C-alpha positions as CSV (number, residue, x, y, z in Angstrom):
1,M,20.1,22.7,5.9
2,T,16.7,21.5,5.0
3,E,15.6,25.0,4.0
4,G,18.6,25.3,1.9
5,L,17.7,22.1,0.1
6,F,14.2,23.4,-0.6
7,R,15.6,26.6,-2.0
8,L,18.0,24.6,-4.3
9,G,15.1,22.4,-5.3
10,F,12.9,25.3,-6.1
11,R,15.6,26.9,-8.2
12,F,16.3,23.6,-10.0
13,L,12.6,23.2,-10.9
14,R,12.2,26.9,-11.9
15,D,15.0,26.6,-14.4
16,R,13.2,23.7,-16.0
17,R,9.8,25.3,-16.5
18,R,9.5,23.9,-20.0
19,V,10.1,20.3,-18.9
20,L,7.5,20.8,-16.1
21,G,5.0,22.2,-18.6
22,R,5.5,19.2,-20.9
23,L,5.1,16.9,-17.9
24,G,1.9,18.6,-16.9
25,G,0.6,18.6,-20.4
26,W,0.9,14.8,-20.8
27,S,-0.5,14.3,-17.3
28,V,-3.7,16.0,-18.4
29,L,-4.4,12.8,-20.4
30,E,-4.3,10.9,-17.2
31,T,-6.7,13.4,-15.6
32,G,-9.1,12.7,-18.5
33,Q,-8.8,8.9,-17.8
34,T,-9.5,9.5,-14.1
35,F,-12.5,11.6,-14.9
36,L,-14.0,8.9,-17.1
37,T,-13.3,6.2,-14.5
38,G,-16.4,7.3,-12.5
39,Y,-18.3,9.5,-15.0
40,A,-18.6,6.9,-17.8
41,P,-20.0,4.1,-15.6
42,A,-22.4,6.5,-14.0
43,R,-23.8,7.6,-17.3
44,A,-23.8,4.0,-18.5
45,L,-26.1,3.1,-15.6
46,D,-28.4,6.1,-15.5
47,E,-28.8,6.7,-19.3
48,G,-28.2,3.2,-20.5
49,F,-28.7,0.0,-18.5
50,L,-31.2,1.3,-15.9
51,A,-33.1,3.1,-18.6
52,G,-33.4,0.0,-20.7
53,R,-31.0,1.4,-23.4
54,T,-28.2,-1.2,-23.5
55,E,-26.5,0.3,-26.5
56,V,-26.1,3.6,-24.7
57,G,-24.6,1.8,-21.7
58,L,-22.2,-0.1,-23.9
59,G,-21.3,3.2,-25.6
60,W,-20.3,4.9,-22.4
61,L,-18.3,1.8,-21.3
62,A,-16.5,2.0,-24.7
63,V,-15.7,5.7,-24.0
64,A,-14.2,4.6,-20.7
65,G,-12.0,2.1,-22.5
66,I,-10.8,4.7,-25.0
67,G,-9.9,6.9,-21.9
68,V,-7.8,4.1,-20.6
69,V,-5.9,3.8,-23.9
70,V,-5.4,7.6,-24.1
71,G,-4.3,7.7,-20.5
72,A,-1.8,4.9,-21.1
73,Y,-0.3,6.9,-24.0
74,G,0.0,9.9,-21.8
75,T,1.7,7.9,-19.1
76,A,4.3,6.6,-21.6
77,R,5.0,10.2,-22.6
78,V,5.2,11.2,-19.0
79,Y,8.2,8.9,-18.4
80,A,10.2,10.6,-21.1
81,A,9.4,14.0,-19.5
82,V,10.4,12.7,-16.1
83,A,13.7,11.5,-17.5
84,A,14.4,15.0,-18.9
85,L,13.8,16.3,-15.4
86,V,15.7,13.7,-13.4
87,E,18.9,13.2,-15.5
88,P,20.0,16.9,-15.1
89,L,19.7,16.4,-11.3
90,R,21.9,13.4,-11.5
91,D,24.5,15.3,-13.6
92,R,24.5,18.1,-11.1
93,L,25.0,15.8,-8.1
94,V,27.8,13.9,-9.9
95,T,29.5,17.3,-10.6
96,R,29.3,18.2,-6.9
97,V,30.4,14.8,-5.6
98,V,33.4,14.5,-8.0
99,A,34.5,18.1,-7.4
100,R,34.6,17.4,-3.7
101,G,36.4,14.1,-4.1
102,V,39.1,15.6,-6.3
103,R,39.4,18.8,-4.1
104,E,39.5,17.1,-0.7
105,A,41.0,13.7,-1.7
106,D,37.7,12.2,-0.5
107,G,38.0,8.4,-0.5
108,G,34.3,8.1,-0.3
109,A,33.6,10.1,-3.4
110,L,33.2,7.1,-5.7
111,S,30.8,5.4,-3.4
112,G,28.9,8.7,-3.2
113,L,28.9,8.7,-7.0
114,T,27.8,5.2,-7.7
115,Q,25.5,4.6,-4.7
116,Q,24.1,7.8,-3.2
117,V,23.7,9.7,-6.5
118,E,21.8,6.7,-8.0
119,I,19.6,6.5,-4.9
120,A,18.9,10.3,-5.2
121,R,18.1,10.0,-8.9
122,D,15.8,7.0,-8.6
123,T,14.1,8.3,-5.5
124,F,13.5,11.7,-7.1
125,A,12.0,10.1,-10.2
126,G,9.7,8.0,-8.0
127,L,8.6,11.1,-6.0
128,V,7.9,13.1,-9.2
129,M,5.8,10.2,-10.5
130,V,3.7,9.7,-7.3
131,S,3.3,13.4,-6.6
132,R,2.2,14.2,-10.1
133,S,-0.1,11.2,-10.2
134,F,-1.8,12.2,-6.9
135,L,-2.2,15.8,-8.1
136,F,-3.8,15.1,-11.5
137,T,-5.7,12.0,-10.3
138,T,-7.3,14.1,-7.5
139,V,-8.2,16.9,-9.8
140,G,-9.8,14.5,-12.3
141,A,-11.7,12.7,-9.5
142,L,-13.0,15.9,-7.8
143,V,-14.1,17.4,-11.1
144,G,-15.9,14.1,-11.9
145,L,-17.6,14.1,-8.5
146,F,-18.8,17.7,-8.9
147,S,-20.0,16.8,-12.4
148,L,-22.0,13.9,-11.1
149,D,-23.5,15.8,-8.2
150,P,-22.0,18.5,-5.9
151,L,-23.4,16.6,-2.9
152,L,-20.9,13.8,-3.6
153,L,-18.1,16.3,-3.4
154,L,-19.3,17.4,0.0
155,V,-19.1,13.8,1.3
156,V,-15.8,12.8,-0.2
157,G,-13.9,16.1,-0.1
158,P,-13.6,17.0,3.6
159,P,-12.1,13.6,4.8
160,L,-9.7,13.6,1.7
161,L,-8.5,17.1,2.6
162,A,-8.1,16.2,6.3
163,G,-6.1,13.0,5.5
164,T,-3.9,14.9,3.1
165,A,-3.3,17.7,5.7
166,L,-2.5,15.2,8.4
167,F,0.0,13.5,6.2
168,A,1.7,16.8,5.2
169,A,2.0,17.7,8.9
170,T,3.9,14.5,9.7
171,L,6.5,14.9,6.8
172,R,9.1,16.9,8.7
173,P,9.0,15.0,12.0
174,L,9.1,11.7,10.1
175,A,12.1,12.9,8.0
176,R,14.0,13.8,11.2
177,R,13.2,10.5,12.8
178,Q,14.1,8.6,9.6
179,E,17.5,10.3,9.6
180,T,18.0,9.5,13.3
181,F,17.3,5.9,12.6
182,L,19.6,5.8,9.6
183,V,22.4,7.4,11.7
184,A,21.9,4.8,14.5
185,D,21.8,2.0,12.0
186,E,25.0,3.0,10.3
187,A,26.7,3.6,13.7
188,L,25.8,0.0,14.6
189,A,27.0,-1.3,11.2
190,E,30.3,0.6,11.6
191,G,30.8,-0.7,15.1
192,L,30.1,-4.3,14.1
193,G,32.3,-3.9,11.1
194,T,35.1,-2.9,13.3
195,V,34.5,-5.6,15.9
196,C,33.9,-8.6,13.8
197,P,37.2,-8.8,12.0
198,G,39.1,-8.1,15.2
199,L,37.4,-10.7,17.6
200,R,40.7,-12.5,18.1
201,D,42.5,-9.2,19.1
202,I,39.6,-8.3,21.4
203,T,39.9,-11.7,23.1
204,A,43.6,-11.4,23.3
205,T,43.5,-8.0,24.9
206,G,40.7,-8.8,27.3
207,A,38.4,-6.1,26.0
208,E,35.3,-8.2,25.7
209,Q,33.3,-6.3,28.3
210,Q,34.2,-2.9,27.0
211,I,33.4,-3.9,23.4
212,A,30.1,-5.5,24.5
213,A,29.1,-2.4,26.4
214,G,29.8,-0.2,23.4
215,T,28.0,-2.5,21.0
216,G,25.0,-2.7,23.4
217,D,24.8,1.1,23.5
218,R,24.6,1.3,19.7
219,I,21.9,-1.4,19.6
220,D,19.9,0.5,22.3
221,A,20.3,3.7,20.3
222,E,18.9,2.1,17.1
223,L,16.1,0.5,19.1
224,R,15.0,3.9,20.5
225,A,15.2,5.4,17.0
226,A,13.2,2.6,15.5
227,R,10.4,2.9,18.2
228,S,10.2,6.7,17.7
229,L,9.9,6.2,13.9
230,A,7.3,3.5,14.4
231,R,5.2,5.8,16.6
232,W,5.1,8.6,14.0
233,S,4.5,6.1,11.3
234,V,1.1,5.4,12.9
235,L,0.0,8.9,11.9
236,R,0.9,8.0,8.3
237,V,-1.5,5.0,8.5
238,A,-4.1,7.3,10.1
239,S,-3.9,9.8,7.3
240,L,-4.4,7.1,4.7
241,T,-7.4,5.7,6.6
242,L,-8.9,9.2,7.0
243,G,-8.4,10.4,3.5
244,G,-8.8,7.2,1.5
245,Q,-11.0,4.7,3.4
246,L,-13.3,6.9,5.4
247,P,-14.9,8.4,2.2
248,I,-16.0,4.9,1.2
249,L,-17.7,4.4,4.5
250,L,-19.3,7.8,4.4
251,L,-20.7,7.2,0.9
252,L,-22.2,3.9,2.0
253,V,-23.7,5.3,5.2
254,T,-25.1,8.4,3.5
255,A,-26.4,6.5,0.4
256,P,-30.1,6.7,1.5
257,W,-29.8,10.4,2.2
258,L,-28.0,11.1,-1.0
259,L,-30.6,9.1,-3.1
260,A,-33.4,10.9,-1.3
261,H,-31.8,14.3,-2.3
262,G,-31.6,13.6,-6.0
263,V,-28.3,11.7,-6.4
264,T,-28.8,9.0,-9.0
265,T,-27.8,5.4,-8.5
266,G,-25.2,5.7,-11.3
267,A,-23.7,8.8,-9.7
268,L,-23.4,7.0,-6.4
269,V,-21.6,4.0,-8.1
270,G,-19.4,6.5,-10.0
271,A,-18.4,8.2,-6.7
272,L,-17.4,4.8,-5.3
273,A,-15.4,4.1,-8.4
274,Y,-13.6,7.5,-8.0
275,V,-12.7,6.7,-4.4
276,T,-11.7,3.0,-4.7
277,Q,-10.1,3.1,-8.2
278,S,-8.5,6.5,-8.2
279,L,-8.3,8.5,-4.9
280,L,-7.4,5.7,-2.5
281,P,-4.6,4.2,-4.7
282,A,-3.2,7.6,-5.5
283,L,-3.2,8.6,-1.8
284,R,-1.6,5.3,-0.8
285,D,1.2,5.8,-3.3
286,L,1.7,9.3,-2.1
287,V,1.9,8.3,1.6
288,H,4.2,5.4,1.1
289,G,6.3,7.1,-1.6
290,L,6.7,10.5,-0.2
291,G,6.6,9.4,3.5
292,T,9.5,6.9,3.1
293,S,11.4,7.8,0.0
294,G,11.0,11.5,0.6
295,S,12.8,11.3,3.9
296,R,15.5,9.1,2.4
297,L,16.0,11.6,-0.5
298,V,16.4,14.5,2.0
299,V,19.0,12.5,3.9
300,V,21.0,11.6,0.7
301,L,20.8,15.1,-0.7
302,R,22.2,16.6,2.6
303,R,25.2,14.3,2.3
304,L,25.7,15.1,-1.4
305,V,25.4,18.9,-1.4
306,R,27.4,19.5,1.8
307,D,30.1,22.2,1.3
308,S,28.3,23.0,-2.0
309,S,29.2,26.6,-1.7
310,A,32.9,25.7,-2.2
311,T,32.2,23.5,-5.2
312,P,33.5,25.1,-8.4
313,E,30.9,23.7,-10.7
314,A,32.2,25.6,-13.7
315,S,35.8,24.6,-13.2
316,G,37.6,21.6,-14.6
317,H,37.2,19.9,-11.2
318,G,33.4,19.7,-11.8
319,R,33.8,17.0,-14.4
320,P,33.2,13.3,-13.9
321,A,34.9,11.2,-11.3
322,P,38.5,9.8,-11.4
323,D,39.5,6.2,-11.1
324,G,37.7,5.0,-8.1
325,P,38.1,5.8,-4.4
326,T,41.9,5.6,-4.5
327,E,42.9,7.4,-7.6
328,Q,43.4,10.7,-6.0
329,H,45.0,14.0,-7.2
330,G,45.3,17.3,-5.6
331,S,44.8,20.8,-7.0
332,P,47.0,21.0,-10.1
333,V,49.3,24.0,-10.3
334,L,51.9,22.8,-12.7
335,P,52.3,22.7,-16.5
336,G,51.9,19.5,-18.5
337,P,54.1,16.4,-18.4
338,S,56.1,17.5,-21.4
339,G,57.9,19.9,-19.0
340,L,57.0,19.2,-15.4
341,S,57.6,22.0,-13.0
342,G,55.6,23.3,-10.1
343,P,55.8,25.0,-6.7
344,P,59.4,25.7,-5.8
345,T,61.0,22.5,-4.5
346,P,64.5,23.1,-3.1
347,P,67.0,20.6,-4.5
348,S,67.7,19.5,-0.9
349,H,64.2,18.0,-0.6
350,P,63.9,14.5,-2.0
351,A,60.8,13.5,-4.0
352,L,59.7,11.2,-1.1
353,S,60.9,10.7,2.4
354,L,59.6,8.5,5.2
355,T,61.0,8.8,8.7
356,S,60.3,6.2,11.4
357,V,56.8,5.6,9.9
358,A,54.6,3.1,11.7
359,F,51.0,2.2,11.0
360,A,48.5,-0.4,12.2
361,Y,44.8,-1.0,11.5
362,G,43.3,-0.3,14.9
363,P,44.9,0.6,18.3
364,H,45.5,-3.0,19.4
365,S,46.3,-4.5,16.0
366,A,49.7,-5.7,15.0
367,P,51.6,-3.0,13.0
368,V,51.7,-3.4,9.2
369,V,54.5,-0.8,8.9
370,E,56.9,-0.2,11.7
371,D,59.8,2.2,12.0
372,L,60.2,2.5,8.2
373,D,62.8,4.9,6.8
374,L,62.9,5.5,3.1
375,T,64.3,8.3,0.9
376,L,63.6,8.5,-2.9
377,P,65.3,11.3,-4.8
378,S,63.6,13.3,-7.5
379,G,63.5,11.4,-10.7
380,G,63.8,8.1,-8.9
381,H,62.0,4.9,-9.9
382,L,61.1,2.5,-7.0
383,A,59.4,-0.9,-7.2
384,V,57.7,-2.3,-4.1
385,V,57.4,-6.1,-4.0
386,G,56.2,-8.6,-1.5
387,P,53.6,-11.3,-1.0
388,S,49.9,-10.5,-1.2
389,G,48.5,-8.8,1.9
390,I,51.9,-7.8,3.3
391,G,51.1,-4.1,3.2
392,K,52.2,-2.8,-0.2
393,S,48.9,-1.0,-0.9
394,T,48.9,0.2,2.7
395,L,52.3,1.8,2.0
396,T,51.0,3.6,-1.1
397,A,47.9,4.8,0.7
398,L,50.1,6.2,3.5
399,V,52.3,8.1,0.9
400,A,49.1,9.3,-0.9
401,G,47.7,10.7,2.4
402,L,44.7,8.4,2.4
403,L,45.9,6.8,5.6
404,T,47.6,8.6,8.5
405,P,50.6,6.9,10.2
406,R,50.5,6.1,13.9
407,R,53.8,7.8,14.2
408,G,56.6,9.1,12.0
409,T,56.6,11.6,9.1
410,I,56.0,11.4,5.4
411,R,57.0,14.2,3.1
412,I,56.6,14.7,-0.7
413,H,59.1,17.3,-2.0
414,G,59.3,18.6,1.6
415,R,55.5,18.9,2.0
416,P,54.0,17.0,4.9
417,V,51.6,14.2,4.2
418,P,48.7,14.3,4.6
419,G,48.2,17.9,3.5
420,P,46.9,19.9,0.5
421,E,50.3,20.9,-0.8
422,A,51.5,17.3,-0.8
423,A,48.3,16.1,-2.4
424,A,48.9,18.5,-5.3
425,L,52.3,16.8,-5.9
426,R,51.2,13.2,-6.2
427,V,48.8,11.1,-8.3
428,L,47.7,7.6,-7.2
429,V,46.4,5.1,-9.8
430,P,44.8,1.9,-8.4
431,Q,44.3,-1.4,-10.0
432,E,40.6,-0.9,-10.7
433,A,40.5,1.9,-13.2
434,Y,37.3,4.1,-13.5
435,V,36.3,5.5,-16.8
436,V,33.2,7.8,-17.0
437,T,30.7,8.3,-19.8
438,G,31.8,11.2,-21.9
439,S,34.5,12.0,-24.5
440,L,38.0,10.5,-24.3
441,A,39.4,14.0,-23.9
442,E,37.2,14.6,-20.9
443,N,38.4,11.4,-19.3
444,L,42.1,12.1,-20.0
445,G,42.0,15.8,-18.9
446,L,40.2,15.1,-15.6
447,F,43.2,16.3,-13.5
448,R,43.8,19.4,-15.5
449,P,42.0,22.7,-14.7
450,D,41.7,23.6,-18.4
451,P,41.1,21.5,-21.5
452,V,44.2,19.8,-22.6
453,P,45.3,20.6,-26.2
454,E,44.8,17.8,-28.6
455,R,48.4,17.7,-29.6
456,E,49.4,17.1,-26.0
457,L,46.7,14.5,-25.5
458,C,48.0,12.5,-28.5
459,A,51.6,12.8,-27.4
460,A,50.7,11.4,-24.0
461,A,48.6,8.6,-25.5
462,E,51.6,7.7,-27.8
463,A,54.0,7.7,-24.8
464,V,51.8,5.5,-22.6
465,G,50.5,3.2,-25.3
466,L,46.9,4.5,-25.6
467,L,47.2,5.8,-29.1
468,P,45.8,2.6,-30.9
469,L,42.7,2.8,-28.7
470,L,42.4,6.5,-29.2
471,E,42.5,6.1,-33.0
472,A,40.1,3.1,-32.9
473,L,37.6,5.2,-31.0
474,G,37.8,8.1,-33.4
475,G,40.1,10.6,-31.7
476,P,40.1,12.5,-28.4
477,S,36.6,13.9,-29.0
478,A,35.1,10.5,-29.5
479,P,32.5,9.3,-26.9
480,V,33.6,6.5,-24.5
481,D,31.4,3.8,-23.2
482,P,33.1,2.4,-20.1
483,A,31.3,-0.9,-20.3
484,A,32.6,-1.4,-23.8
485,L,36.3,-1.1,-22.8
486,S,38.3,-4.0,-21.5
487,A,40.0,-3.9,-18.1
488,G,43.3,-3.3,-19.8
489,E,41.9,-0.5,-22.0
490,R,40.5,1.2,-18.9
491,Q,43.9,1.0,-17.2
492,L,45.5,2.7,-20.2
493,V,43.0,5.5,-20.0
494,A,43.7,5.9,-16.2
495,L,47.5,5.8,-16.8
496,T,47.4,8.4,-19.6
497,R,45.2,10.6,-17.3
498,A,47.8,10.4,-14.6
499,Y,50.6,11.0,-17.1
500,L,48.8,14.2,-18.2
501,S,48.4,15.4,-14.6
502,Y,50.7,18.0,-13.1
503,A,51.8,15.8,-10.1
504,P,55.6,15.0,-10.2
505,L,55.2,11.9,-8.0
506,T,53.2,9.0,-9.6
507,L,52.0,6.0,-7.4
508,L,51.0,3.0,-9.4
509,D,49.3,0.4,-7.2
510,E,49.2,-2.6,-9.5
511,A,47.8,-0.2,-12.1
512,T,49.2,-2.2,-15.0
513,C,48.1,-5.7,-14.0
514,H,45.6,-6.1,-16.8
515,L,48.2,-5.1,-19.5
516,D,50.4,-7.6,-21.3
517,P,54.2,-7.4,-20.4
518,V,55.0,-5.3,-23.5
519,A,52.3,-2.7,-22.8
520,E,53.2,-2.7,-19.1
521,E,56.9,-2.0,-19.9
522,R,56.0,0.8,-22.3
523,A,53.8,2.5,-19.7
524,E,56.3,2.2,-16.9
525,R,59.1,3.5,-19.1
526,A,56.9,6.5,-20.1
527,F,56.4,7.4,-16.5
528,A,60.0,6.8,-15.6
529,A,61.0,9.2,-18.4
530,R,58.7,12.1,-17.4
531,P,60.9,15.2,-17.0
532,G,61.1,15.9,-13.3
533,G,58.8,12.9,-12.5
534,T,59.3,10.3,-9.9
535,L,57.7,6.8,-10.0
536,V,56.7,4.4,-7.3
537,I,55.1,1.2,-8.5
538,V,53.7,-1.8,-6.6
539,A,54.9,-4.6,-8.8
540,H,53.0,-7.7,-9.8
541,R,55.7,-8.9,-12.3
542,I,59.4,-9.4,-11.6
543,S,60.1,-7.5,-14.8
544,S,58.9,-4.3,-13.1
545,A,61.4,-4.8,-10.3
546,R,64.2,-5.4,-12.8
547,R,63.4,-2.1,-14.6
548,A,63.3,0.0,-11.4
549,Q,66.3,1.8,-10.1
550,R,65.6,0.7,-6.6
551,V,63.5,-2.1,-5.1
552,L,61.8,-2.2,-1.7
553,V,61.1,-5.7,-0.4
554,M,58.4,-6.1,2.2
555,D,58.5,-9.5,3.9
556,G,56.7,-8.8,7.2
557,R,59.6,-8.7,9.6
558,H,62.1,-6.2,8.1
559,T,62.7,-4.6,4.8
560,A,65.4,-4.9,2.1
561,Y,66.2,-2.0,-0.1
562,G,68.6,-1.8,-3.1
563,T,69.0,-2.5,-6.8
564,H,67.7,-5.7,-8.3
565,D,71.2,-7.2,-8.6
566,E,72.1,-6.2,-5.1
567,L,69.0,-7.7,-3.6
568,V,69.5,-11.0,-5.5
569,R,73.0,-11.3,-4.0
570,R,72.2,-10.3,-0.4
571,S,68.5,-10.7,0.2
572,T,67.3,-14.3,0.6
573,P,63.6,-13.4,0.6
574,Y,64.0,-11.4,-2.6
575,R,66.0,-14.2,-4.2
576,E,63.3,-16.7,-3.3
577,L,60.7,-14.3,-4.6
578,V,62.5,-13.9,-7.9
579,G,63.0,-17.6,-8.3
580,G,59.4,-18.5,-7.6
581,W,57.5,-15.5,-9.1
582,T,54.6,-16.6,-11.3
583,P,53.4,-13.9,-13.7
584,G,49.8,-13.1,-13.3
585,C,47.3,-10.4,-12.5
586,P,45.6,-10.5,-9.1
587,E,41.9,-10.7,-9.3
588,R,41.8,-7.8,-6.9
589,S,44.5,-6.2,-4.8
590,Q,44.4,-6.3,-1.1
591,P,42.5,-3.3,0.3
592,A,44.5,-0.7,2.2
593,L,41.8,0.6,4.5
594,S,40.5,-0.2,8.0
595,L,41.2,-3.2,10.3
596,R,43.2,-6.2,9.2
597,D,42.7,-9.6,10.9
598,P,45.5,-12.2,10.9
599,D,43.1,-14.4,9.0
600,R,43.1,-11.9,6.2
601,V,39.6,-10.6,6.5
602,D,40.0,-6.9,5.7
603,A,37.7,-3.9,6.1
604,V,37.2,-1.5,3.3
605,A,35.9,2.0,3.5
606,G,32.4,2.8,2.3
607,P,30.5,6.0,3.0
608,G,27.2,5.8,4.9
609,L,23.9,7.2,3.9
610,A,23.2,9.6,6.8
611,R,26.9,10.3,7.3
612,D,30.2,9.0,5.9
613,G,30.7,5.9,8.0
614,R,32.7,2.8,7.3
615,H,31.4,-0.7,6.6
616,V,33.1,-4.0,6.5
617,V,33.3,-6.3,3.6
618,A,35.0,-9.7,3.7
619,H,38.0,-9.8,1.4
620,G,39.8,-13.0,0.8
621,P,43.5,-13.5,0.3
622,V,43.7,-12.7,-3.4
623,G,46.6,-11.2,-5.2
624,Q,49.6,-12.2,-7.3
625,V,50.0,-16.0,-7.7
626,Q,52.1,-17.5,-4.9
627,V,54.2,-20.6,-5.1
628,P,56.1,-22.6,-2.5
629,G,59.1,-20.7,-1.4
630,D,57.5,-17.2,-1.7
631,L,57.7,-14.8,1.1
632,R,55.3,-15.8,3.8
633,D,52.4,-13.4,4.7
634,G,51.9,-11.7,8.1
635,G,54.0,-9.6,10.4
636,S,55.0,-6.0,10.2
637,L,57.2,-4.0,8.0
638,R,60.3,-2.9,9.8
639,R,63.7,-1.5,9.1
640,E,66.2,-3.9,7.6
641,G,68.1,-5.5,10.6
């Protein structure tokens, strides 16, 4: 894998020869500054101050000052050249990450995009800077030493070469041990993230010793990895001492011999300036930068480019990421929403069916969903209601295939969930909409294999309610700045993107919470009216339940299912919910991933660095506004009894 990374890196740099040439050209100015760092003081002493010619000495010092100014100008231009080299790398990594996330319904794709890609970009930029600086600084210093006196080069050159060679020899072993340490560290974080929210369950089931033993094993593994990494890091310190500090000692020890063999006092001072002001700092930056950040970059790139051979960079799937880790869509195979059709779906198959579905976060946790049966015909419109944290998002994640039920079956148009065929037939839009930098058309057409005609884009925008924003931005080809959009505007972009997708089943998990009631109604009616489309919406306003054909009430003990009017008559929990519903948008919906604790501390998925692990984040009981008399939280979702 590492060799493959090096080949990809070489090809990437080869394709950017002009940028590298520009980078090298501006770096030459820094080489000149380095050359003058030792040469100008040496001449100032020998030809000026020691010779009684103060004006000559001051002149050489002025030349050194001019060199600093010129070098600073070159450094500023270097940063622009580095940006031209680094940003294409980021774009390529984003393409790979997003393509994999869309193709595989990878819930960690967003984290890979926002965290690991940024780590790779910043680390690569830092490595380019320190490597370039070391190369051109070393060249300038060695040329200066040779110009002052070749004997100085014989004293400084060998230890510098030996230290650099020793450091290079430790790079690969250090990278392997760095990755081993990161794997162990993330395994420990994952284990603790699973254990901490479930301490009550662990105590209740008497599993303290087993959990303690497993946690102890992870701690020991990380300790062993840390010790191995520390032992190899000693060689890194040794290389810095050998290449950067030993030359200073050698110059001082050999000073009488050098002076006796014709080396001038100024040349000796200049050599010390080269080593202390140029070579030692450059080598230190290289050792610390390449030794630590280089290993980290290799680890991140391995994660980001895995399965790269299957990534269709030139296809529509290689465009920027969809709305976050839960807005997922399979490979589209159908025409647009103006006339949805797709793989043959026999009329006997409902749009969505759940049979005896049960799910719990963890083997010993209380079930969130238990023995749930549900059938939704094609063209149906279902609203899911219930108190915050009861499992509504969990249910949508199960239907989307992001979670796997403990038992039971889920099918979308007869296709089993999870599975690639079912993934191609559904689109899930979460509360937190993700919009990428690019044109509005690129954002809206993300789930389509080919560019969407402008007429179809405008029709979809009109239907969902995005048209005023589209016109205000300047049309489909207008650039979009995600930070400049409000939360509601981002939700409209995500909704229109889902509307343009080819999936007949749409899952809206509080995806309209930042819209006003009028805009929300317009968007919901647009999805409900899609030809051949089926809509499931997690409602945060009672008006959404009133508009739906059927309502599913989740109250933690058993479910109620029917029309709004039917449930008001025969379901006390729903009647209380309707009577006490306070309109409002939840600050953040309850997460639908990993362990749940009865105290409502939930675990959310997050990919690791060395491998895709899961980390735990405390998540408080936020959601729709609750009032006295609402359905109480807790318990599992069962059949209506």
